[in-house]
Structures are given as C-alpha cells and as structure tokens.
C-alpha positions in Angstrom: 12.2 -14.1 -26.6 11.0 -11.2 -28.4 7.9 -12.5 -29.9 7.2 -13.4 -26.0 8.3 -9.8 -24.8 6.2 -8.3 -27.9 3.0 -9.9 -27.0 3.1 -9.5 -23.7 0.2 -6.5 -23.8 -2.5 -9.3 -25.5 -1.5 -11.8 -23.1 -2.0 -9.2 -19.9 -5.4 -8.1 -21.4 -6.7 -11.8 -21.8 -5.8 -12.6 -18.8 -7.4 -9.4 -17.0 -10.2 -9.3 -19.2 -10.9 -13.1 -18.1 -10.4 -12.0 -13.9 -13.5 -10.8 -12.0 -14.1 -8.4 -9.2 -13.1 -11.2 -6.6 -9.9 -11.5 -8.7 -9.0 -7.9 -8.6 -9.5 -7.9 -4.7 -7.5 -10.8 -3.9 -5.1 -9.3 -6.1 -4.9 -6.3 -4.2 -5.1 -7.5 -1.0 -1.5 -9.8 -2.0 0.2 -6.4 -3.3 -0.9 -4.8 0.3 1.0 -7.6 1.8 3.4 -7.7 -0.5 4.2 -4.0 0.5 3.3 -4.6 3.9 6.0 -7.4 4.9 9.4 -5.7 4.0 8.5 -2.2 5.8 6.6 -4.7 9.0 9.6 -6.1 9.5 13.0 -4.2 9.6 10.8 -2.3 12.1 9.4 -4.7 14.2 13.6 -5.9 14.3 14.8 -2.9 14.9 12.9 -1.4 17.7 14.8 -2.9 20.4 17.6 -2.9 19.3 20.4 -0.5 19.6 21.9 0.8 16.3 25.3 2.1 16.0 25.8 5.4 15.4 28.4 5.1 12.5 25.1 3.0 10.9 23.0 5.9 11.4 25.7 8.3 10.3 26.1 6.2 7.3 22.4 6.3 6.4 22.4 10.0 6.2 23.8 9.9 2.5 21.3 6.9 1.4 18.2 9.3 0.3 20.9 12.1 -1.1 22.4 8.9 -3.5 19.7 7.4 -4.4 18.4 10.6 -5.6 20.9 11.5 -7.3 21.4 8.2 -9.1 17.5 8.7 -10.4 18.0 12.5 -11.5 21.6 11.7 -13.2 20.0 8.7 -15.2 16.9 10.8 -15.9 19.1 13.8 -17.5 22.0 12.2 -19.0 21.5 8.6 -19.7 19.2 8.0 -23.4 17.2 4.9 -22.5 17.0 4.0 -26.0 20.5 3.7 -26.2 21.9 3.9 -22.8 24.5 6.0 -23.4 25.8 8.9 -22.3 24.6 12.0 -23.7 26.4 15.2 -21.9 23.8 17.6 -23.4 21.1 15.8 -24.3 18.1 17.0 -21.6 19.4 20.7 -22.0 16.1 21.9 -20.1 15.9 19.4 -17.6 19.9 20.4 -16.6 18.9 24.1 -15.9 15.6 22.9 -14.4 18.4 21.0 -12.0 20.7 23.1 -11.3 17.5 25.7 -10.4 16.4 22.6 -7.8 20.2 22.7 -6.5 19.9 26.2 -5.9 16.6 26.8 -4.5 17.6 23.4 -2.1 21.1 25.2 -1.2 19.4 28.1 -0.2 16.4 26.9 1.4 17.2 23.2 2.8 13.6 22.8 2.1 12.4 19.6 -0.1 8.3 21.1 -0.7 10.3 24.1 -2.1 12.7 22.7 -4.3 10.1 20.1 -6.0 7.8 22.7 -6.7 10.9 25.5 -7.6 11.6 21.9 -10.1 8.4 21.7 -11.2 7.8 25.0 -11.9 11.1 25.1 -14.0 10.7 22.5 -15.9 7.0 23.7 -16.6 7.8 26.9 -18.2 11.1 25.9 -19.6 8.9 23.2 -21.5 6.3 26.0 -22.5 9.6 28.4 -23.9 11.4 25.7 -25.9 
C-alpha cells in the first residue's frame, strides 16, 4: 500500500500527460455535473415543501459548527501525528482570538476574515 501511495504522483503525471485537450474538457464537464447534482436536487425537492421551524432553527448552527471544527483542527491538531497540542500554534491562537473579538463586536463575516488575514500576516512577520 505504501508503494502505491508513493508512486501516486508518478501515476497521475503519466495519466495527465497522455490526455489531450478533449479529455481535459470532458473531465471539466464531468466535474461540473458532479458538482451541480448535489446542489440542484435538494433545491428542487425543497422548493415546494414546507420546512418545519425546528429544522430551520437547527440549521442555523450548522455553519458555526463546521467552521469551528475546521478551525480547531487546524490550530490544535498536529496533522503529522494526529495528536492534540494545546499551544502548538501560538500565532494562530492569537489570530483566532482577534477574529473572535472582531466577530463579536461587528457581526461581519467580511471584517472578520480581513481581521484574521491581517492578524496572521502581522504575527507571522513579527515572530
């Protein structure tokens, strides 16, 4: 299995080097269809249905939960060993605290993202 994973870039390069422009176009078209289908059918199914209020209330928490899971994994989990490190990325923890404060004060996603990018850039250049 390890040999297969190590040779994957070589296999991918040999496959893509034998593809011509039509193969690339077909690949892009199939990827577009694959991305479109899971978005279209739920929208088509739920447009004429009444969604219960409890479901709408529950769905308000999904983006926050997903975003939190991604951020916590990126800051506190070491991807090489998949182990938890409380203070492994201090600069990212400081930037996350700054983003939390800006988000709480402004309730603006755009300002939060800009504050996070600026905080990471400044902290990276300082450390």
